[in-house]
Structure formats: structure tokens, C-alpha cells
C-alpha positions in Angstrom: 116.1 102.6 105.2 116.8 105.6 102.6 115.2 108.4 100.5 116.0 106.6 97.4 114.2 103.4 98.6 110.8 105.2 98.9 111.0 107.0 95.6 108.3 105.7 93.3 110.8 105.2 90.5 112.7 102.6 92.4 109.7 100.9 93.5 109.0 100.5 90.1 112.6 99.7 89.1 112.3 96.8 91.8 109.0 95.7 90.3 110.1 95.7 86.9 112.9 94.0 88.0 111.0 91.1 89.5 109.8 90.9 86.3 112.9 90.9 84.2 114.3 88.0 86.7 111.5 85.6 85.6 111.6 86.1 81.9 115.7 86.2 81.2 116.3 82.8 79.8 117.5 81.1 76.7 114.2 81.6 75.7 113.3 85.2 76.5 111.0 85.8 73.4 108.9 83.1 74.4 108.6 84.2 78.1 108.0 87.6 76.9 105.2 86.5 74.6 103.7 84.7 77.5 103.7 87.5 80.3 102.4 89.2 77.1 99.7 86.7 76.8 98.5 87.1 80.6 98.3 90.7 80.0 95.5 89.9 77.5 97.7 90.3 74.2 96.8 87.8 71.3 99.2 84.6 71.7 101.8 84.8 68.9 105.1 82.3 68.5 108.2 83.5 68.2 110.1 83.6 64.8 113.2 81.2 65.9 112.3 77.8 67.0 112.0 77.6 70.7 111.0 75.8 73.5 107.7 77.3 75.1 107.9 79.1 78.5 108.4 76.2 80.9 105.7 75.9 83.9 108.3 77.0 86.4 109.1 80.4 83.9 105.5 80.8 83.8 104.7 80.6 87.5 107.6 83.3 88.1 106.2 85.4 85.2 102.7 85.2 86.7 103.9 86.0 90.0 105.9 88.9 88.9 103.1 90.8 86.4 101.0 90.4 89.7 103.2 92.2 91.8 103.7 94.9 89.4 99.4 95.4 89.0 100.0 94.0 85.3 97.4 91.4 84.8 93.9 92.2 83.1 92.1 89.2 84.2 91.4 88.7 80.5 93.2 86.4 78.2 92.6 86.8 74.4 93.8 84.1 72.4 95.2 84.5 68.8 92.9 84.6 66.0 92.9 81.2 64.1 
């Protein structure tokens, strides 16, 4: 293990890469919105018609955000 692997920026890069790999797909905007909703932002919908994040995508995104310590524990639903 080299010094670079211990550098805080490298550690952050590895964690963010896990999130990126969880959300990158044909429905990237929907996955991004799901990740934001897990962090407490209001749930909104993507402009272009596309499928919501699948259950498998949601699980991968949630795991990645937990690994980043990026979940607030509070979810805010969109205003009606």
C-alpha cells in the first residue's frame, strides 16, 4: 500500500467512485434524484420520461451513500 492510498483525497475519490458506479446508467438523472432524496432533498422528477431507479439501483446507491456518511436520516418529500 503506497502513500497515495492513504491520502485523504484518494480515500474520498474511492468513496465517490463507489457512488458514481452505483448511479451511472441510462437513467442517471433518476438515480441522481433518488440519491438526493436519501440525503433529505425534496423528491422531484426528471424532465425526460425515464424509469425510476430500480430496486437494485436504489440498494447500490444507498450503500454507496452510507459508505460516504452522506445520509442525514431525514427524508423530505416534495411539496404538493
